[in-house]
C-alpha positions in Angstrom: -0.4 32.1 4.9 -0.2 34.9 7.6 -0.9 38.4 6.3 -0.7 41.3 8.7 -0.6 45.2 9.0 0.5 47.3 11.7 -2.8 47.4 13.4 -4.6 44.1 12.6 -3.7 40.1 12.4 -5.5 37.8 10.2 -5.2 34.6 9.6 -6.0 32.3 6.4 -5.2 28.8 6.3 -4.9 28.6 2.6 -4.9 31.3 -0.2 -7.0 30.6 -2.5 -9.3 33.1 -4.7 -10.6 36.1 -3.0 -8.7 37.3 0.2 -9.4 40.3 2.4 -7.3 42.1 4.4 -7.0 45.9 6.2 -3.4 47.7 5.2 -2.2 51.2 5.3 -1.6 53.1 1.7 2.1 52.9 1.7 2.8 55.5 -2.0 0.5 57.7 -3.9 -2.4 56.9 -5.9 -1.8 56.6 -10.0 -4.3 56.7 -12.0 -3.6 55.2 -15.9 -5.9 55.4 -19.2 -4.2 52.7 -21.5 -4.4 53.1 -25.5 -7.3 50.3 -25.4 -9.1 53.1 -23.0 -9.4 50.7 -20.1 -8.7 53.0 -16.8 -6.6 51.5 -14.3 -5.6 52.9 -10.6 -2.5 51.8 -8.9 -1.0 51.8 -5.4 1.1 50.3 -2.9 -0.1 48.9 0.6 2.6 47.7 3.2 2.6 44.4 4.7 4.2 43.6 7.9 6.8 40.3 7.7 6.1 37.9 10.5 9.9 37.1 11.3 10.8 39.9 12.9 14.4 38.4 12.9 14.5 39.5 9.0 16.6 43.0 8.2 13.6 43.7 6.4 10.6 44.2 8.4 8.1 45.1 6.0 7.2 44.2 2.0 5.1 47.0 -0.3 2.2 45.0 -2.3 1.7 46.5 -5.5 -2.0 46.9 -6.1 -4.5 47.4 -9.2 -8.0 48.6 -9.3 -9.7 47.7 -12.5 -13.4 48.1 -11.8 -15.2 51.4 -11.2 -16.0 51.2 -7.9 -12.6 50.7 -6.2 -11.2 53.3 -8.5 -13.0 55.9 -7.6 -12.6 55.0 -3.5 -8.8 54.7 -4.1 -8.3 57.8 -5.9 -10.7 59.1 -2.8 -8.1 58.4 -0.4 -4.7 59.9 0.7 -0.9 58.0 1.7 -1.2 57.1 5.5 -4.9 56.3 5.2 -6.2 52.7 6.3 -8.1 50.7 4.1 -9.6 47.2 3.8 -9.0 45.7 0.5 -10.6 42.8 -1.3 -9.3 41.3 -3.9 -6.7 38.0 -6.1 -3.3 38.1 -6.8 -2.4 38.2 -10.4 1.0 37.6 -12.2 1.1 40.0 -15.3 3.1 39.7 -18.4 4.7 42.0 -20.8 7.1 43.3 -23.0 9.5 46.0 -22.4 12.6 47.6 -23.4 14.7 44.9 -21.2 12.5 41.8 -22.8 9.9 40.0 -21.1 8.8 41.6 -17.7 6.6 40.1 -15.1 4.9 41.4 -11.8 2.6 40.0 -9.0 0.3 42.3 -7.7 -3.3 42.4 -6.0 -6.3 42.9 -8.4 -8.8 44.4 -6.2 -12.5 43.8 -6.0 -13.6 46.2 -3.4 -11.9 48.8 -1.3 -13.2 50.2 1.9 -11.9 53.2 3.8 -11.4 52.4 7.4 -11.5 55.3 9.9 
């Protein structure tokens, strides 16, 4: 598996457990308080595709920070800032107005801003 970004390229032979990569923040950071009282901060990062012939050159990956420390660090960033994200891929399921839904996101464990 190959994660890449505009500035760095890191090769992972197999995606298992926790992975770390450096990526730019794509879209605004949103903070939500759930009915349970839990707080979550969501954001997107940009990942370059390795297939340069593809029409789409990048993917936007959804990330969610549930722990207090990464939430605070993400809230202190701006769109376009580079961050190092450590986390695990998760598939979330829920029921919406249109029926059962799901999405894949990174559950963030740690965040570090890259100057």
